[in-house]
N, C-alpha and C positions, 0 to 999 in steps of 0.2 A: 920750368926747363926740365927735360927728361934726364934721368941719370945716365951716366956714361955707358953702362951696359945696355940700356934700352936704345940709345943712339946707335950703338954698334949693331944691334939686331935690325933696326930700321935700315941702316946702311947695307948690311948683308943682304937683306931682302930686296933692296933696290938693285943691287948688283946682279942678283940671280934672275930678275925678271926678264932681261933680254935673252939669257940662256934658255929659260923656260920657253920663251916665245919661239926661239930657233928650234928647240927640241920638238915642239908641237908641229912646226911646219915640216920637219923632216920625218916625223913619225907617221906610220911605222916603216922602218927600214929593213925589217926582217920579220919572220913569222912570229905570231903571238901565241901565248900559252893560256888555255882556259882550264883551270883546275875544277874538277867536279869531285867532291869528297864522298861519292857514292858509286856503286858498281855500274858497269854497262847494262843498259836496259832499264835502269831506274828512271823515274820521271825527271829528275834534274839532268840526267845524262841525255835523254831524248830531247829536252828543250835546249840544252847546251849545243848539241850537234846541229839542230835546226838553226839555231842562232848563228853558229860559226859559219854554216853554209850561206846564210843570208847576208852576213856582214862582209864576206870576202870581196865582192865587187867594190864596195865602198872603201874598204881598207887597202885594197891592192896587195894584200898579203894574206896567207892562210892563217886561220886561228885553229890551233891544234888542241883538241880536247884530251886532257890527261885525267884518267880516273884514279883517284887516290882514296879508296874506301877504308873504313875502319873506325872503331870507337864512336859509332853514331855520327860520323862526319867530322869528328874533332881532328883526326890526323890530316886530312886534306885541307881543312880550314886553317889549321896551324901552319902548314907548309906555305899556303898563300899569304897568311898574315906576316910571315917572316921572310918573304921573298923580296928581291930587290925592287924598290919602288920606281922602276924605270918605264912603266907603261907597257911592259911586255908580258906581265903576269896578271891574270884576272881570275876571279872566283865566281862560280855559280853554285848556290847552295840553298837549302831550305832554312826555315826559321830556327830550328833547334840549336845548331851550332852558333847561331848569331844572337840568340836571345836568352836561352835558359842554361847554356853550357856552364856558365860560371856559377849558377845556383845549384846545379846537380852534380858537378864534378869538382873534386878537391883541387885538382891541378889540370885545368883544361889546356894549359900551355900557351894561352894567348888571351887578350882582352878584346873582344869583338868591337867594342865601342872606341877603343884607342888604337888598335893595331890594324884596323881595316877602314876603308873609306867607302861609303855607300855610293853606288853609281845609278842603279835603277831597280825599282820593284817591277819584276817582269810579268808575273801572272799569279793568280790564286785559284784555288779549287776547294769545294767542300770535301769532306770525307764521308765515306759510306761505311756503316757498321755491317760487317759481314760475319756470318757464322757458318759452321759446318752443317751440312744437311743431316749428319748423324745425330744432331741434337733434337731433331724433330720439332723445332719451333719456327714460327712464321711471322711473329710480331715482336716488338720490343718488350711488351709486357709479359709475353710467354717466356722470352729469354730471361728476364729478370726473375720471374717466378721459379724457373728452373734453377737459377743460381742460388736462390734463397733456400731451396729444398735439398740441394746437394751437400753431401758430407765433405767432399773434397773440392777445392777450388779448381776451376777450369784454367787453362793456359791461354793467354792472348799474346799476339805478336805486335811488334812495332819496328820502326826503322831507326830506333835508338833512343837513348835516355834524353828526355827533354823535347822530343819531337811532338808534333801535334797528335800523331797516332798513339803516342805513349800517354801524354797528359790528358787527352780527351777520354781515353778509357779509364784512367784513374779517377777523373772527375765524375764520369758516369757511375763507376762502382761506388764512389763515396756518396753520391746523391741517392743511389738506390739502396745503400746499406748492404752491399754484397762484397765478396772478396774474389780477386782474380790474381793469377800468377803472371808476372811480366817476363816475356822472353824477347830480348832485342835481336834484330837481324841487321844485315848490312844494307838492305834495300827492300823495296816493295816486291820485287820479283822473288826474293827469298821468302818473304812473308807469305806470299801467295802459294808458293810450293809447300811451305810448312802447313798452311791451312788445308790445302788439298790432300796432303799426305797424312794428316791426323796428328802432327806434332803439336799443333795448337788448335783451339776450337773457335776462336774469335779474333777479329782485328778491325781497326779503323784503317781504311786505305783510300787513296785517291781513286775515283771511279775508273779512270782510264786504264789502270793496271789490273782491274778485276772484272770489268764489264763483261768480257767474253765468258769467263767462268760462271758468272751470275746468269747471263742469258742462256747458257747451256744447261742450267739447272744443277751445276756442280756445287754451288754455294747459295746461301740465302742472304739476300740484302734486306736488312730490317729498317733502315732509315738513313737520312742524310743529316750531317752535322751543321747544315746551313740554316739561316733564319727563314728562308722561303723554299718552296719546292723548285726543282730544276725543270726548265722547259724541255730538257732532253729526256727526262724520265718523270713525267707528271704523276705517274701512278705510284711513285715511291714517296711516302710521307717523310716529313722531317721528324727528328727525335723530339723536338720541342712540342709539336702538336700531338705527340704520343705520351705526353706527361712530364718530359724533362724541360721545364719552363726555362726559356731564354738560353737553351743549350746551343752554343755556336762554337765550332772549332774548325777554322779554315787552314788549309796548307798553302804556303806561298813560296815563290822562288825569287831570289834576289841576286843581282850582279854587284860585285864589290872589287876593290883593288887594295893592294898593300898601302898602309898609311905612309904618306910622304910622296905618293905618286903625284907628279905635277898637275896642278889644278886644270890647266888648259887641256891636258890629255883626258882627265876625268870628264870634263865638260863635253869634249868632243865625242868620247865614247858614249856618254849618256845621250847625246843628241842622235847619234847613229842608231843606237839600240832602241830608243823611243820611236823613231821613224819606222824601223823595221817591225817592231812588235805591234804597232798600230796599223800596219799595212793590212789590207784585206786578205792577202794570201797567207800571211803569218798568223793572223787572227784565226783563220780557218784551220791552220795546222794545230794551234793550241786548242781550239774547240774540239778537234778530233780526239784530243787527249783529255777532254772535259776540263780544260783550264780556261779561265777568263783572262783575256789580254789586258794588261795595265800599261806597262812601259812608262813609268813615272820618271820625273826628274830625281836627282840625288836626294833632295829633301823629302820626297815621298817615302823612299826606303828608310831613311833615317828616322822619320816619324813612326813608321810601322815597327821598326826594331824596338824603339823605346816603349811604344804602347804595348807590344806583346811581352816585353820583358816585365813591365809592371803588372800586366794582367795575369800572365801565367806565374809570375812570382807570387802573387796573392794566392793562386791555387796551390802552388808548391808549399807555401807556408801553411795554408789551411789543412792540406792533406798530410803535413809533417813529413814530406819526402826528404830523405837524407842524401847528402852528397855521397858519391861512390868513388 
């Protein structure tokens, strides 16, 4: 026989089921909020706005994108994590705030595995290693040789502590035995401007944010962080085939909700998002930004979060990166 406290829990859950069902039927009764913890023009922002536009006919209500940048995505992610779990607040973000924030920040302000509920893994993209043309290098090995011979370390940019753009460069530097100075920014648009303006000399970026500058000859692309070459740029080699064995560092975007959001609403949103992301029109929009459409079920994002936390956690431990 169950203890009295457990019986009360079961009874409470049974009483709440009809309420949750009615809430799911009536939802949404007003506009929804989609928090993006990065600035306008960033890759999460562009994907969020495309998704909000695509979901409006199915939802029957607008989904309003709210940019809450700062602290490498921690501020906006924290706001979403502590929002009311009523199905009207959602979060679209990259992996850093979800996977490594707790490992690299003394007080992130939330626990992504407890305070947020995965909804869908939206899309993923390789990162491209970009360098300033002023360095005079055209290959990965030339870049590494330059770093080994310089007295002063070069600056590189990222979209925040624990992001793929941060950890990928730290992993590269450690493997090659070179030193680099990390300069975090609020989003890839700022990283690009800093790279073009000479504030930094290198960065890992999602290709969609830097392809124009590369094609115009304003930056040099040295290689992709994926396991295989891209069909979009077959001439660009991977870093693995240039000597960094098994080097893979992908960027991805995920949709989440505050913990406690009724499961029927999470499942309904997951179904709507999956159908949208996998539609030919939306896939084309993602490909235009050089992202591969995924549109997983909630379990897909949950698995990705745990795998990345374990994988990059090992990198953080190996590199002895300290919380800030």
